[in-house]
N, C-alpha and C positions, 0 to 999 in steps of 0.2 A: 504493500500500499504506500503510494507516494503522498508526502504532505506540501502544500503550497501555501504561501502568504496571500491572501485575498484582501485587497484595501476597500474600505468604504469611503465613497464621496461625500461631499456636502449634503445632496439630497438623497442618500442612501443607495446611491448605485454601488454595486459590487464590481471592482476591477480585477479581472482574473489574469494570471500570467499566461502568455502565449503558449508555453509548454502544456498547461494544463488544458487549454482549449483543444490544441491539437490532439492530445491523448484521448480524449473522451468525445472528439468530433464535434465541438461547439461551433456554429456559425453564427453570424448575425442573424437574430431572430429566433434562435433556438431557445426552448423553454426548460427550466429547472424545475424539480419538485423539491421542496424544502421541508424536511422532517425535523422537529425541534423535540430534543431528548435533554431536559434540564438545562444545562448551559451549552449543550452541543446543537449544532445545525449540521444535518446531513444533507448535502445537495445531491440530487440524482437527475441525470439527464431525462426529460421527459421524451418518450418514443413518439414520432410521428407515424401516421399511417403508412408512408413509404417505408420506414424502418421496419415495421411489423410485416410488411409484404416481402421483404428481403430475408426474413428468418425462415428457417426450416419449419415445416409444419409440424404441429404437435399431435395432430390427429387428422385422420382421412375419413371422409363421409362420402357414400355412394350417392348418386342421384336418386335411387331408389328409396334410401334411408331419409333423404330430405323430404320427399314427396309424402312418405309415410307420417313424418312428423308435421309436415304443414296440414295434412288431413285431420290430424288429432287436433292440432290448434285451431283449425278453423271450426271444428265441430264445438270445442269448448267455447269459442267466442260466440258461435250462434246460440248456444244454450243459455247464455248470460241475459 
């Protein structure tokens, strides 16, 4: 795990070192998720839909399975 010094500007902006941005792929407009644990702040890069599409699939579903689930959901909605 790498440690970096991140400075805070007058208006609360966080200034991150270039090495950090390159290491985790931060580009202008990238978003971070901040988790607060006591006095610690954990920053995690928020994934974009394009990042998720590039990842390996965690499951596979056949067209037949999708159609079956759709019928079940349509039936449930119709009965409400």
